C-alpha positions as a Markdown table, in Angstrom:
| # | Residue | x | y | z |
|---|---|---|---|---|
| 1 | Unk | 76.0 | -26.3 | -19.6 |
| 2 | Unk | 73.4 | -26.0 | -16.8 |
| 3 | Unk | 70.6 | -26.3 | -19.3 |
| 4 | Unk | 72.1 | -29.5 | -20.7 |
| 5 | Unk | 72.4 | -30.9 | -17.1 |
| 6 | Unk | 68.8 | -30.1 | -16.3 |
| 7 | Unk | 67.6 | -31.7 | -19.5 |
| 8 | Unk | 69.7 | -34.8 | -18.8 |
| 9 | Unk | 68.3 | -35.1 | -15.2 |
| 10 | Unk | 64.7 | -34.7 | -16.6 |
| 11 | Unk | 65.3 | -37.5 | -19.1 |
| 12 | Unk | 66.8 | -39.7 | -16.4 |
| 13 | Unk | 63.8 | -38.9 | -14.1 |
| 14 | Unk | 61.3 | -39.8 | -16.8 |
| 15 | Unk | 63.1 | -43.1 | -17.5 |
| 16 | Unk | 63.2 | -44.0 | -13.8 |
| 17 | Unk | 59.5 | -43.1 | -13.5 |
| 18 | Unk | 58.7 | -45.4 | -16.5 |
| 19 | Unk | 60.7 | -48.2 | -14.8 |
| 20 | Unk | 58.8 | -47.7 | -11.6 |
| 21 | Unk | 55.5 | -48.0 | -13.5 |
| 22 | Unk | 56.7 | -51.3 | -15.0 |
| 23 | Unk | 57.7 | -52.6 | -11.6 |
| 24 | Unk | 54.3 | -51.6 | -10.1 |
| 25 | Unk | 52.5 | -53.4 | -13.0 |
| 26 | Unk | 54.5 | -56.5 | -12.3 |
| 27 | Unk | 53.7 | -56.3 | -8.6 |
| 28 | Unk | 50.0 | -55.9 | -9.4 |
| 29 | Unk | 50.1 | -59.0 | -11.6 |
| 30 | Unk | 52.1 | -61.1 | -9.2 |
| 31 | Unk | 49.9 | -60.3 | -6.3 |
| 32 | Unk | 47.0 | -62.0 | -8.0 |
| 33 | Unk | 48.8 | -65.3 | -7.6 |
| 34 | Unk | 50.2 | -64.9 | -4.1 |
| 35 | Unk | 48.5 | -68.1 | -2.8 |
| 36 | Unk | 49.0 | -70.4 | -5.7 |
| 37 | Unk | 50.2 | -73.9 | -5.0 |
| 38 | Unk | 50.6 | -75.1 | -8.6 |
| 39 | Unk | 52.0 | -73.3 | -11.6 |
| 40 | Unk | 50.0 | -73.7 | -14.8 |
| 41 | Unk | 50.2 | -72.4 | -18.4 |
| 42 | Unk | 48.0 | -69.4 | -17.7 |
| 43 | Unk | 50.0 | -68.1 | -14.8 |
| 44 | Unk | 53.3 | -68.8 | -16.5 |
| 45 | Unk | 52.1 | -66.9 | -19.7 |
| 46 | Unk | 51.0 | -63.9 | -17.7 |
| 47 | Unk | 54.1 | -63.5 | -15.6 |
| 48 | Unk | 57.0 | -64.6 | -17.8 |
| 49 | Unk | 58.0 | -63.3 | -21.2 |
| 50 | Unk | 60.6 | -65.9 | -22.0 |
| 51 | Unk | 63.1 | -68.3 | -20.5 |
| 52 | Unk | 66.6 | -68.8 | -21.9 |
| 53 | Unk | 68.5 | -72.0 | -21.1 |
| 54 | Unk | 72.2 | -72.1 | -21.9 |
| 55 | Unk | 74.1 | -75.1 | -23.2 |
| 56 | Unk | 75.3 | -77.4 | -20.5 |
| 57 | Unk | 79.0 | -77.1 | -19.8 |
| 58 | Unk | 81.2 | -79.4 | -17.8 |
| 59 | Unk | 82.7 | -77.5 | -14.8 |
| 60 | Unk | 84.8 | -79.4 | -12.3 |
| 61 | Unk | 83.3 | -82.7 | -13.4 |
| 62 | Unk | 79.7 | -81.5 | -13.1 |
| 63 | Unk | 77.4 | -80.2 | -15.9 |
| 64 | Unk | 76.2 | -76.7 | -15.3 |
| 65 | Unk | 73.5 | -74.8 | -17.2 |
| 66 | Unk | 72.5 | -71.2 | -16.7 |
| 67 | Unk | 68.8 | -70.3 | -16.8 |
| 68 | Unk | 67.7 | -66.7 | -17.3 |
| 69 | Unk | 64.0 | -65.8 | -16.8 |
| 70 | Unk | 62.6 | -62.7 | -18.4 |
| 71 | Unk | 59.6 | -61.5 | -16.5 |
| 72 | Unk | 56.9 | -59.4 | -18.1 |
| 73 | Unk | 57.2 | -55.7 | -17.4 |
| 74 | Unk | 60.6 | -55.9 | -15.6 |
| 75 | Unk | 62.8 | -58.0 | -17.7 |
| 76 | Unk | 65.5 | -60.5 | -16.5 |
| 77 | Unk | 66.7 | -60.9 | -12.9 |
| 78 | Unk | 70.0 | -62.5 | -12.1 |
| 79 | Unk | 70.8 | -65.7 | -13.9 |
| 80 | Unk | 70.2 | -69.0 | -12.0 |
| 81 | Unk | 72.6 | -71.8 | -12.1 |
């Protein structure tokens, strides 16, 4: 049982280390554009993998759409409404 726990912790540690590497890659890429004043295709292509826009729904008399941005290396962050 202890051997299984150790193996599980090792797998989780490797997975977390891989995620940290991806986050660092994203930080390195983003830092190149720290002072930008205008977003262009090149920058968008290098930082964002895809953008999902949901169908507009009427909520309390207003139309609401959810936007989810999938960043390269790290995936999606919280959805924006």
